[in-house]
C-alpha positions in Angstrom: 46.5 54.7 107.9 47.0 56.0 104.8 44.5 58.5 105.0 46.2 59.6 108.2 49.3 60.4 106.0 47.3 62.4 103.2 46.2 64.9 106.2 48.6 68.6 105.7 52.1 67.6 106.7 51.8 70.6 109.4 48.5 69.4 111.0 50.1 65.7 111.2 53.0 67.0 112.7 51.1 69.0 115.2 49.0 66.4 116.3 51.8 63.8 116.8 53.6 66.7 118.9 50.1 67.2 121.1 50.0 63.3 121.7 53.6 63.3 122.7 53.3 65.4 125.4 51.4 62.7 127.6 54.7 61.0 128.2 56.0 64.0 130.5 52.8 64.4 132.2 52.6 60.8 133.0 56.6 61.2 134.3 55.3 64.3 136.3 52.5 62.7 137.9 54.7 59.6 139.0 57.1 62.1 140.9 54.0 63.9 142.2 54.8 67.0 140.2 50.9 67.7 139.6 51.5 71.4 138.3 53.9 69.7 135.4 51.4 67.0 135.1 48.5 69.4 134.3 50.3 71.4 132.3 51.5 68.7 129.7 48.4 66.8 130.0 45.7 69.9 129.3 48.1 71.0 126.4 48.0 67.5 125.2 44.5 67.5 125.2 43.7 70.7 123.7 46.2 70.1 121.0 44.9 67.0 119.9 40.8 68.2 119.8 41.9 71.3 117.5 44.3 69.0 115.4 40.7 66.3 115.1 38.6 69.3 114.8 40.7 70.7 111.8 41.0 67.6 110.6 37.5 67.1 110.0 37.1 70.5 108.6 39.8 69.8 105.8 38.7 65.9 105.0 36.7 67.4 101.9 39.1 69.9 100.6 41.7 69.1 97.9 44.9 69.8 99.0 48.4 70.4 97.0 50.5 67.5 97.8 53.7 68.3 95.7 57.0 67.7 97.1 57.9 71.6 96.8 54.6 72.0 99.0 55.5 69.7 101.7 59.0 71.2 101.5 57.3 74.9 102.4 55.3 72.4 105.2 58.6 71.4 106.7 59.8 74.8 107.1 56.6 76.0 108.7 57.0 73.1 111.2 60.2 74.6 112.2 59.0 78.0 112.5 55.7 77.5 113.9 55.6 74.0 115.6 58.1 75.4 118.3 55.3 77.8 119.5 52.8 74.9 120.1 55.6 72.8 121.8 56.5 75.7 124.2 52.9 76.0 125.6 53.4 73.1 128.2 56.9 73.9 129.2 56.4 77.8 129.4 53.4 76.8 131.5 55.3 74.1 133.7 58.4 76.1 134.2 56.3 79.7 135.2 59.5 81.6 135.9 60.4 82.3 132.1 59.1 84.1 129.4 57.3 82.6 126.3 60.1 83.9 124.2 62.5 81.5 126.2 60.4 79.0 126.1 60.1 79.3 122.3 63.7 79.8 122.0 64.1 76.4 123.8 61.8 74.4 121.8 63.4 75.7 118.3 66.8 74.8 119.7 65.3 71.3 120.8 63.2 70.6 117.3 66.3 71.6 114.8 68.4 69.5 117.4 70.6 72.0 118.0 70.8 71.5 121.9 71.7 75.4 122.9 69.8 75.9 126.5 69.0 78.9 128.3 68.7 77.0 131.7 70.8 75.2 134.2 70.2 71.9 134.3 68.9 72.1 138.4 66.3 74.8 137.1 64.2 72.1 135.3 62.1 69.4 136.8 62.1 66.1 135.3 59.1 66.3 132.9 60.5 69.1 131.5 64.4 67.8 131.0 62.2 64.9 129.4 60.5 66.8 127.1 63.3 68.9 126.0 65.2 65.6 125.1 62.0 64.2 123.6 61.4 67.4 121.3 64.9 66.9 119.9 64.4 63.2 119.2 61.2 63.8 117.5 63.1 66.5 115.4 65.9 63.9 114.7 63.2 61.8 113.5 61.3 64.3 111.4 64.8 64.9 109.7 65.3 60.6 109.0 62.1 60.7 107.4 62.1 64.0 105.6 65.1 63.3 103.9 63.7 60.3 102.1 60.1 61.8 101.6 60.8 65.3 100.8 64.4 66.2 100.5 65.6 63.2 98.1 62.9 63.6 95.8 63.9 67.2 95.3 67.4 66.7 95.2 67.9 68.6 98.1 69.8 68.5 101.6 73.2 67.1 100.0 71.6 64.4 97.4 72.3 67.2 95.0 75.5 66.0 94.8 74.7 62.8 93.1 71.3 62.7 92.0 70.4 63.0 88.1 68.3 66.3 88.6 69.1 69.8 89.4 68.3 71.2 93.0 64.8 71.6 93.4 63.7 69.4 90.7 61.7 66.2 91.3 64.1 63.0 90.0 61.0 61.1 90.1 59.2 63.2 87.7 62.2 63.6 85.3 62.5 59.7 85.4 58.7 59.3 84.6 58.1 57.3 88.1 54.9 57.6 89.1 54.3 54.7 91.7 56.5 57.0 94.4 55.9 60.5 92.9 52.7 61.0 95.3 54.6 62.6 98.4 52.2 61.3 101.0 52.5 57.5 99.7 56.6 58.1 100.1 55.9 59.8 103.5 54.1 56.5 104.7 56.9 53.9 103.3 59.6 56.2 104.7 58.2 56.3 108.1 57.1 52.3 108.2 60.9 51.9 107.6 62.5 54.2 109.5 60.5 54.8 112.8 61.0 51.3 113.9 64.7 51.5 113.1 64.9 54.9 114.9 63.2 53.6 118.0 64.7 50.6 118.2 68.2 51.9 118.2 67.4 54.4 120.8 65.6 51.7 122.7 68.9 49.5 122.8 71.0 52.5 123.4 68.7 53.6 126.8 69.1 49.7 128.0 72.8 49.7 127.5 73.2 52.8 129.5 70.8 51.4 132.3 73.1 48.4 132.6 76.2 51.0 132.5 74.6 52.8 135.6 72.8 55.6 134.6 69.2 56.3 136.1 66.7 56.1 133.8 65.9 59.7 133.0 69.8 60.5 132.4 70.0 57.5 130.3 67.1 58.0 127.9 67.7 61.7 127.5 71.4 60.5 126.4 70.1 58.0 124.3 67.5 60.6 122.6 70.3 62.7 122.2 72.8 60.4 120.8 70.2 59.3 118.0 69.1 63.0 117.1 72.7 64.3 117.8 71.2 67.1 119.6 73.3 67.1 123.0 70.5 67.6 125.1 71.4 66.5 128.7 69.8 66.6 132.0 73.1 66.7 133.8 75.2 68.6 131.4 76.2 65.6 129.2 77.9 62.2 130.0 80.8 64.2 131.5 78.7 64.2 134.9 76.9 60.9 133.9 77.4 58.1 136.8 78.2 55.6 133.7 81.3 57.2 133.4 83.8 55.6 130.8 81.4 53.2 130.0 78.3 55.2 129.0 80.9 57.1 126.7 82.2 54.1 125.0 78.7 52.9 124.5 77.4 56.1 123.3 80.7 56.4 121.1 79.5 53.5 119.1 75.9 55.0 118.3 77.6 58.2 116.9 79.0 56.4 113.9 74.9 56.6 112.7 75.7 60.3 111.9 78.5 59.5 109.5 75.9 57.9 106.9 72.8 57.1 105.8 73.9 53.8 104.9 74.7 52.9 108.3 70.8 52.4 109.1 68.9 52.7 105.7 69.0 53.1 102.0 65.5 54.0 101.2 66.1 57.4 99.7 66.0 56.0 96.3 69.4 57.8 95.5 71.0 56.8 92.1 74.3 56.3 93.8 74.3 54.0 96.6 77.6 52.1 97.7 78.4 49.7 100.1 78.8 50.8 103.6 82.8 49.9 103.0 82.9 51.8 99.8 80.7 54.7 100.9 83.0 58.1 100.6 81.0 59.9 103.6 81.7 57.0 106.1 85.0 56.5 105.2 85.8 60.4 105.2 84.2 60.5 108.7 86.3 57.8 109.9 89.6 59.4 108.5 88.7 63.0 110.0 87.6 61.3 113.3 90.9 59.3 113.6 93.5 62.0 112.2 92.3 64.9 114.3 92.6 62.8 117.6 95.8 61.8 116.6 97.2 65.3 115.6 95.8 66.6 119.0 97.5 63.9 121.0 100.7 64.2 119.4 100.8 67.9 120.0 100.0 67.3 123.6 102.5 64.6 123.8 105.1 66.8 122.7 104.5 69.4 125.3 104.0 66.6 128.1 108.4 66.8 127.9 108.3 70.1 129.2 106.2 69.3 132.3 107.6 65.5 132.9 104.1 63.8 132.2 105.4 62.1 128.9 105.7 58.6 131.2 102.4 58.6 132.8 100.8 55.9 130.4 97.2 56.2 132.3 97.0 60.0 131.8 98.0 59.4 127.9 95.5 56.9 127.2 92.9 58.9 128.7 93.8 62.1 126.6 93.5 60.0 123.5 90.3 58.7 124.4 89.2 62.1 125.3 90.2 63.4 121.9 88.5 60.5 120.1 85.3 60.8 121.4 84.9 64.3 121.6 86.1 64.7 117.8 83.3 62.3 116.8 81.0 63.8 118.9 81.5 67.2 117.6 81.9 65.8 113.9 78.3 64.2 114.3 77.3 67.7 115.8 76.2 66.1 119.0 78.6 68.1 121.2 78.7 65.8 124.0 82.4 66.6 125.7 84.3 63.4 127.2 85.3 63.7 130.8 88.5 62.7 129.7 88.7 66.0 127.2 90.4 68.2 130.4 92.7 65.5 131.0 94.7 66.2 128.1 95.3 69.6 129.3 96.3 68.4 132.6 98.6 66.0 131.1 100.4 68.3 128.6 99.6 71.8 130.3 98.1 72.8 126.8 94.7 73.8 126.1 93.0 72.7 122.9 91.9 75.5 120.8 88.1 75.8 120.3 88.5 76.5 116.4 89.2 72.8 116.0 85.5 71.6 117.6 84.3 74.5 115.2 86.2 73.1 112.1 84.4 69.8 112.8 81.3 70.8 113.2 81.3 73.3 109.7 82.3 69.9 108.3 79.2 68.0 110.0 77.9 64.3 109.3 76.4 62.6 106.7 73.5 63.6 104.2 69.8 62.6 105.2 71.2 62.1 108.9 70.3 64.1 111.8 73.9 65.8 111.7 74.4 69.5 110.7 77.1 70.9 108.9 78.1 71.3 105.4 78.0 67.3 105.2 80.8 65.0 104.3 79.5 64.1 100.9 80.1 68.0 99.8 83.6 67.7 101.2 84.2 64.7 99.2 83.1 66.3 96.0 85.5 69.2 96.5 88.0 67.0 97.8 87.6 65.0 94.3 87.6 68.5 92.3 90.8 69.6 94.1 92.8 66.4 93.9 91.5 66.2 89.8 92.8 69.8 89.3 96.0 69.2 91.1 96.4 66.0 88.6 96.2 68.5 85.6 98.7 70.8 87.1 101.3 68.1 86.9 99.8 66.2 83.8 97.7 68.6 81.7 97.0 65.7 79.4 95.8 63.0 81.6 92.5 61.3 81.8 90.1 61.8 84.8 88.7 58.2 86.3 86.0 57.1 84.1 82.6 56.5 85.2 79.2 58.6 84.8 79.0 59.2 88.8 82.5 59.9 89.4 82.3 62.5 86.4 79.0 63.7 88.2 80.5 64.2 91.7 83.8 65.8 90.4 81.9 68.1 88.0 78.3 69.4 88.7 78.7 67.7 92.2 81.6 69.5 93.2 80.1 73.1 91.8 76.8 72.5 93.4 79.0 71.7 96.6 81.0 75.1 96.1 78.0 76.8 95.6 76.4 75.7 98.8 80.1 76.4 100.4 79.9 80.1 99.5 76.3 80.5 100.9 77.1 78.8 104.1 80.0 81.4 104.4 77.9 84.1 103.3 75.5 83.2 105.9 78.3 83.1 108.6 79.1 86.5 107.5 76.0 87.8 108.0 74.9 86.5 111.0 78.1 87.0 112.6 77.6 91.0 111.6 74.2 90.9 113.3 75.4 89.8 116.2 77.9 92.4 116.4 75.2 94.9 116.0 73.5 93.6 119.3 76.6 94.4 121.2 78.4 90.8 121.0 82.0 90.5 120.5 83.5 88.9 117.7 84.7 85.7 118.9 81.3 84.9 120.6 79.6 86.3 117.3 81.4 84.1 115.5 81.1 80.8 117.8 77.1 81.5 118.2 76.6 81.7 114.5 78.5 78.7 113.7 76.9 76.8 116.5 73.6 77.8 115.3 74.1 77.3 111.7 75.8 73.8 112.4 73.1 72.7 114.8 75.4 72.0 117.5 74.4 74.1 120.9 77.4 72.8 123.1 79.6 74.6 120.8 78.9 77.8 122.7 80.0 76.7 126.0 82.7 74.6 124.6 84.8 76.7 122.0 84.5 79.9 123.6 87.2 81.0 126.1 84.5 82.9 127.8 81.0 81.4 126.5 78.3 83.9 125.8 75.3 84.0 128.2 72.3 83.2 126.2 69.9 83.9 128.9 71.4 87.4 128.9 70.9 88.0 125.2 68.2 90.5 124.1 64.8 89.5 122.7 66.3 90.4 118.9 69.4 88.4 119.4 67.5 85.4 120.7 65.0 85.5 117.7 68.2 85.9 115.3 69.7 82.7 116.9 66.3 80.9 116.2 66.5 81.9 112.6 70.0 80.6 112.1 69.1 77.4 113.8 66.1 77.1 111.4 68.2 78.1 108.6 70.8 75.2 109.5 68.4 72.8 110.0 66.7 73.2 106.1 69.8 74.6 104.4 70.0 77.9 102.5 69.6 75.7 99.2 66.1 74.8 100.5 65.3 78.1 101.2 66.3 79.3 97.9 64.1 76.6 95.9 61.1 77.9 98.5 61.3 80.9 96.8 60.6 79.8 93.4 57.4 80.8 92.0 56.0 77.7 91.1 55.5 76.7 94.9 52.8 79.5 95.4 51.1 78.4 92.6 47.8 76.2 93.2 
């Protein structure tokens, strides 16, 4: 098993992706969709054979297995691996271009969940493949956070880590036991894969008991754990499980608020308990405050339409706000069936800007959620709070503690730099989309949805959603670039541009 982890990361991921094509082939065969079954099975067979042959050819070659090279391989996986994943999807669908299939796989692998196809156009095997690729992309980010991003103090770890972004903390601390990326990759996989698979299985069984068909339950379970928002029926709003299914999914959305909800294996120097975890506490505060403000707004407006005495509609409107707010905060993007009840109760629409703001804040560090991340927001909050205290009491002494000072000073500085880079990325991509003829509102929604890896934001936030299928080839490739950039984060791309990574 150790020799398997020592294979080049991109080759290992290609082999796993090829092997995973067998499951949709089995599903298609069971439903007597023989063309789909052949497309997925032959693609799996060819992919695995080529992977084995390349692995044999590379067996005697020494590879640079530094954490920086693993980061480069991770970027290569998000850029090149979707082309491999798109082969069976394109062959099975037959009525689309390879570019559209590539777009769909980039969206799924980055857990964005933006789609070009109506649910009725895809078969069960194709729906399963989209959800499965999104689930594998979420698992990849779980493992990569511990095995690749944490040692390089990237992906949010730079806020609390002892080293600077792009520097190996293990090397600075003189640790050699876990400095080998292959060893760290194996250890992280052994810890996280059973947890990830177990939580998905538990959610699938619960949704089955709530009344969802097997494919819908499995797709929603995979999409919830991966925060991809991929669904064969358009989300829980159209699922047979109804309110019970939404409540079950709601409980599993909390895993996207903090890594401490499922693991503490990253070796970070700052690991409080879940009760003291600033990410989890801030996530809970936002998930409670935003629905409360929305409910108060709708409740006041309900007096004008005489609906303030309808308690049932009020409770449904409150639940719709709570579920949808947490869903978009985790960048999953599922919309509650009761989200529209608030509009019917009060007569007011809910601004899409609120959903965009939630997606920008994002979930926890080293989770499958996108966005700026809660830990960075917390660091900026601490710095702002301290500056206000100094305005009132210039001679006051701040909170003591090495880690508190680290987050408030260096951590806040790095968080501010990242936030500015994120804002510049929004400006650049919005300008590019404008050059392709997309109006300002849709360009902004499209940019934020791609950079935060929250594809369902596109139909939910815009008044007149952009038609993704009607975009030009250049616009689609630009969206793909934004999704990859949002998944890896611009800070990691900057690290990849350093000269050391290209030296053998």
